[in-house]
Structure formats: structure tokens, C-alpha cells
Residue frames relative to the residue before (quaternion, step in Angstrom):
aa qw qx qy qz dx dy dz
X 1.0000 0.0000 0.0000 0.0000 0.00 0.00 0.00
X 0.1594 -0.7669 0.6177 0.0703 3.49 -1.15 0.71
X 0.0916 -0.7989 0.5943 0.0153 3.56 -0.90 1.01
X 0.1369 -0.6922 0.6941 0.1430 3.50 -1.28 0.56
X 0.1079 -0.8044 0.5843 -0.0010 3.55 -0.56 1.25
X 0.0446 -0.8004 0.5975 -0.0187 3.56 -0.66 1.15
X 0.3552 -0.7135 0.5628 0.2192 3.55 -0.84 1.01
X 0.0368 -0.8225 0.5663 -0.0370 3.57 -0.81 1.04
X 0.4317 -0.6430 0.5542 0.3051 3.53 -1.29 0.40
X 0.7497 -0.1584 0.0717 0.6385 3.56 1.31 -0.49
X 0.0064 -0.7871 0.6167 -0.0098 3.56 -1.26 0.42
X 0.0323 -0.7792 0.6253 0.0302 3.52 -1.27 0.44
X 0.1799 -0.7525 0.6218 0.1219 3.52 -1.33 0.34
X 0.0920 -0.7979 0.5955 0.0168 3.55 -0.96 0.96
X 0.1216 -0.7439 0.6536 0.0671 3.52 -1.24 0.68
X 0.8388 -0.0243 -0.0365 0.5427 3.57 -0.76 1.08
X 0.7240 -0.4671 0.2393 0.4477 3.57 0.98 0.88
X 0.6478 0.4841 -0.3169 0.4956 3.60 1.28 0.03
X 0.4046 -0.7032 0.5309 0.2447 3.56 -0.82 1.02
X 0.1341 -0.8169 0.5597 0.0370 3.56 -0.69 1.15
X 0.7992 0.0271 -0.0271 0.5998 3.57 1.27 -0.21
X 0.1010 0.7866 -0.6060 0.0617 3.55 -1.08 0.72
X 0.1017 -0.7850 0.6099 0.0367 3.52 -1.21 0.65
X 0.4227 -0.6236 0.5778 0.3141 3.49 -1.39 0.16
X 0.8407 -0.1244 0.1108 0.5152 3.56 -1.04 -0.81
X 0.4593 0.6652 -0.4986 0.3129 3.55 -0.90 0.97
X 0.6509 -0.5045 0.4064 0.3958 3.53 -1.04 -0.90
X 0.2148 -0.6519 0.6987 0.2018 3.49 -1.30 0.57
X 0.0932 -0.8065 0.5838 0.0033 3.55 -0.78 1.07
X 0.1714 -0.7562 0.6274 0.0722 3.54 -0.59 1.23
X 0.1165 -0.8311 0.5438 -0.0021 3.57 -0.66 1.15
X 0.0359 -0.7765 0.6291 -0.0039 3.54 -0.86 1.06
X 0.1646 -0.7788 0.5996 0.0823 3.54 -1.07 0.78
X 0.1863 -0.7570 0.6155 0.1155 3.53 -1.17 0.68
X 0.7971 -0.4165 0.1945 0.3916 3.56 -1.33 0.24
X 0.7654 0.3778 -0.2109 0.4763 3.61 0.91 -0.79
X 0.4572 0.7000 -0.4462 0.3193 3.60 1.23 0.12
X 0.0709 0.7919 -0.6025 0.0688 3.51 -1.20 0.64
X 0.8391 -0.2093 0.1703 0.4724 3.52 -1.33 -0.45
X 0.6492 0.5374 -0.3321 0.4236 3.61 0.87 -0.88
X 0.6736 0.4829 -0.2969 0.4744 3.59 0.89 -0.90
X 0.6620 0.5109 -0.3089 0.4532 3.58 0.90 -0.92
X 0.6656 0.5045 -0.3001 0.4608 3.60 0.91 -0.90
X 0.6695 0.5010 -0.3087 0.4533 3.59 0.84 -0.96
X 0.6939 0.4804 -0.2780 0.4588 3.59 0.89 -0.94
X 0.6207 0.5272 -0.3490 0.4637 3.62 1.00 -0.71
X 0.6553 0.4997 -0.3039 0.4780 3.57 0.95 -0.86
X 0.6458 0.5255 -0.3100 0.4590 3.58 0.96 -0.88
X 0.6830 0.4906 -0.2888 0.4577 3.59 0.83 -1.00
X 0.6508 0.5342 -0.3249 0.4307 3.61 0.89 -0.90
X 0.7753 0.3527 -0.1759 0.4936 3.57 1.01 -0.78
X 0.4173 0.7348 -0.4492 0.2900 3.58 1.30 -0.04
X 0.2351 -0.8121 0.5260 0.0926 3.58 -0.54 1.20
X 0.3324 0.7337 -0.5231 0.2785 3.57 0.19 1.33
X 0.5344 0.5718 -0.4305 0.4496 3.56 1.21 0.53
X 0.5549 -0.6567 0.4083 0.3067 3.56 -1.02 0.84
X 0.3129 -0.6954 0.6130 0.2068 3.52 -1.14 0.78
X 0.7603 -0.3878 0.2544 0.4548 3.61 -1.26 -0.10
X 0.6918 0.4427 -0.2720 0.5014 3.59 1.24 -0.34
X 0.5645 -0.6321 0.3688 0.3818 3.58 1.29 0.15
X 0.5133 0.6330 -0.4245 0.3945 3.59 1.23 0.29
X 0.5002 -0.6274 0.5029 0.3214 3.57 -1.15 0.67
X 0.2720 0.8059 -0.4642 0.2471 3.54 0.17 1.30
X 0.7154 0.4369 -0.2499 0.4846 3.61 1.22 -0.26
X 0.3295 -0.7236 0.5750 0.1929 3.55 -1.21 0.61
X 0.6957 -0.4125 0.3597 0.4652 3.56 -1.30 0.01
X 0.6534 0.5266 -0.3074 0.4486 3.57 0.98 -0.84
X 0.6506 0.5460 -0.3126 0.4254 3.59 1.01 -0.81
X 0.8255 0.2037 -0.0804 0.5202 3.57 0.99 -0.75
X 0.5068 -0.6787 0.4023 0.3474 3.58 1.20 0.59
X 0.1936 0.8019 -0.5326 0.1895 3.54 0.94 0.95
X 0.3685 -0.7282 0.5449 0.1925 3.54 -1.30 0.36
X 0.2279 -0.7636 0.5871 0.1425 3.56 -1.28 0.28
X 0.1577 -0.7334 0.6543 0.0962 3.53 -1.15 0.79
X 0.1408 -0.8137 0.5634 0.0240 3.56 -0.43 1.29
X 0.0319 -0.7975 0.6003 -0.0515 3.54 -0.75 1.19
X 0.3906 -0.7002 0.5483 0.2378 3.58 -0.81 1.00
X 0.0195 0.8151 -0.5734 0.0804 3.58 -0.87 0.99
X 0.1679 -0.8293 0.5259 0.0864 3.60 0.20 1.25
X 0.6040 0.5933 -0.3615 0.3904 3.60 1.13 -0.54
X 0.4767 0.6489 -0.4536 0.3820 3.62 1.23 -0.03
X 0.7158 0.3815 -0.2438 0.5316 3.58 1.24 -0.35
X 0.2974 0.7527 -0.5245 0.2644 3.59 1.12 0.63
X 0.1895 -0.7398 0.6338 0.1227 3.53 -1.19 0.68
X 0.0052 -0.8154 0.5766 -0.0514 3.55 -0.43 1.27
X 0.3075 0.7975 -0.4741 0.2114 3.58 1.19 0.50
X 0.7742 0.2052 -0.1316 0.5841 3.59 1.17 -0.48
X 0.8347 0.2035 -0.1513 0.4889 3.52 -1.12 0.67
X 0.5989 -0.5811 0.4339 0.3398 3.52 -1.33 -0.30
X 0.6953 0.4139 -0.2655 0.5242 3.56 1.23 -0.32
X 0.3908 -0.7363 0.4961 0.2431 3.61 -0.62 1.08
X 0.3183 -0.7020 0.6016 0.2096 3.51 -1.26 0.55
X 0.2422 -0.7974 0.5430 0.1032 3.57 -1.10 0.66
X 0.2780 0.8023 -0.4933 0.1891 3.58 1.17 0.48
X 0.6467 0.5214 -0.3286 0.4493 3.62 1.16 -0.43
X 0.5707 0.5779 -0.3872 0.4363 3.60 1.23 -0.26
X 0.5027 -0.6446 0.4864 0.3085 3.56 -1.03 0.83
X 0.5669 -0.5815 0.4652 0.3521 3.56 -1.19 0.61
X 0.6589 -0.5455 0.3404 0.3904 3.61 -1.08 0.62
X 0.6658 0.5168 -0.3176 0.4345 3.59 0.95 -0.79
X 0.6627 0.4373 -0.2917 0.5335 3.59 1.28 -0.31
X 0.7018 0.5008 -0.2716 0.4276 3.57 0.85 -1.00
X 0.6523 0.5500 -0.3411 0.3945 3.61 0.83 -0.90
X 0.7096 0.4198 -0.3025 0.4783 3.65 0.71 -0.84
X 0.6283 0.5419 -0.3408 0.4421 3.59 1.11 -0.60
X 0.6385 0.4950 -0.3225 0.4932 3.60 1.01 -0.75
X 0.6484 0.5034 -0.3142 0.4769 3.59 0.98 -0.80
X 0.6370 0.5200 -0.3296 0.4639 3.59 1.01 -0.76
X 0.6072 0.5417 -0.3435 0.4689 3.59 1.03 -0.77
X 0.6618 0.4976 -0.3042 0.4711 3.61 0.90 -0.91
X 0.6402 0.5213 -0.3200 0.4647 3.61 0.98 -0.83
X 0.6687 0.5010 -0.2985 0.4612 3.57 0.95 -0.87
X 0.6090 0.5219 -0.3495 0.4844 3.60 1.09 -0.63
X 0.6336 0.5181 -0.3268 0.4725 3.59 0.99 -0.82
X 0.6496 0.5254 -0.3095 0.4541 3.57 0.99 -0.84
X 0.6215 0.5246 -0.3280 0.4806 3.59 1.23 -0.47
X 0.5892 -0.5948 0.3577 0.4137 3.58 1.28 -0.24
X 0.5159 0.6400 -0.4063 0.3989 3.58 1.28 0.28
X 0.3904 -0.6576 0.5831 0.2741 3.59 -1.06 0.76
X 0.0530 -0.8218 0.5664 -0.0324 3.59 -0.66 1.15
X 0.1053 -0.7283 0.6743 0.0612 3.52 -1.06 0.93
X 0.1722 -0.7969 0.5724 0.0876 3.59 -1.16 0.51
X 0.4808 -0.5941 0.5527 0.3322 3.46 -1.42 0.20
X 0.5339 -0.5779 0.4912 0.3739 3.56 -1.28 -0.45
X 0.4481 -0.7160 0.4647 0.2657 3.57 -0.53 1.16
X 0.8483 0.1817 -0.1587 0.4713 3.55 -0.97 0.97
X 0.5741 0.5930 -0.3872 0.4109 3.59 1.24 -0.12
X 0.4743 -0.5846 0.5506 0.3607 3.53 -1.31 0.28
X 0.0587 -0.8366 0.5437 -0.0340 3.56 -0.43 1.25
X 0.2388 -0.6998 0.6502 0.1749 3.51 -1.23 0.62
X 0.0917 -0.8063 0.5844 0.0034 3.54 -0.52 1.23
X 0.1506 -0.7731 0.6132 0.0610 3.54 -0.75 1.10
X 0.0329 -0.8125 0.5789 -0.0607 3.52 -0.56 1.25
X 0.1336 -0.7503 0.6433 0.0737 3.55 -0.88 1.00
X 0.2430 -0.8081 0.5265 0.1031 3.53 0.14 1.40
X 0.1890 -0.7731 0.6001 0.0797 3.52 -0.98 0.93
X 0.7323 0.3673 -0.2924 0.4933 3.57 -0.36 1.22
X 0.3742 0.4749 -0.2811 -0.7453 1.61 0.69 -2.38
X 0.1590 -0.7295 0.6577 0.0999 3.50 -1.27 0.63
X 0.1052 0.7879 -0.5936 0.1256 3.58 -0.61 1.17
X 0.0422 -0.8015 0.5962 -0.0203 3.56 -0.85 1.03
X 0.2437 -0.7186 0.6271 0.1759 3.54 -1.25 0.53
X 0.0559 -0.7881 0.6130 -0.0081 3.54 -0.81 1.10
X 0.0050 0.8045 -0.5931 0.0306 3.56 -1.00 0.79
X 0.0200 0.7786 -0.6269 0.0191 3.53 -1.09 0.72
């Protein structure tokens, strides 16, 4: 699994003009799955994200996690994280897991984050989504397992 984690002051996601998820301070997490991903990757990444210390403490240092400050997460499925644009002008997506594999895995990742004690909102798998992100910092990390 591959994640792009963006620290945000707030974020929301809409489908067909209707807001389906929104958060305050925390992370927007774009989640991509590939063919060999499963429970182990989802569990490890959920634990990593919950404890990731990239939120400002009272001195402005990157020292707090979502758990430390009751932060929230907006999880968005993003198959294009496994795009291959090494040849030509049109990316290939053969490394992205098929929807029937990726959808339950992205949902499992969100469930595992909730089990860590994080409030989690989500987008709609496979939908055309408008994601509004208010980057804070900006702080953006790529995590992979």
C-alpha cells in the first residue's frame, strides 16, 4: 500500500455536489493499493499514521500525533498512486489493485485507523470526488509498506 499523508487545518470531500466527508485539523490520506497488499500492510500503516508525529506542539515543533491532539483523518481511495508514467504520455495502471481487492482494503485501513482512536471520514470508492484540502505547513509525506 502507498499513502500520501497531508497535514491539513481542514478538508472535505464531495460527490455530485454533496459533502460526504469532512474533518478539522488532521490528515488527508490518499490510499493506493497494489496486488500483493493485504491486512498486514493496512494494519502497519494505520498504526504508523496514528502515531506519526508531524503536528505542531505549543512551541511549533513537529512533535504531536493525531492521537496526542484528537486529530482527524479523511481517507480517500487513490488508484493513481500506482500509475506508471515511465513511458509515453499516458500512464498505465497495471500495478494498481483491481477494485474488488482495493475497495475492501481501503475500507479496512479506515477501520483500523478508527480502532486506533482516530475520527475518520471517507470519500466514496470509485466516485469522481472533489477534495478540498487546506494544507497546513504544508507537510506532506509518502508512506509505503
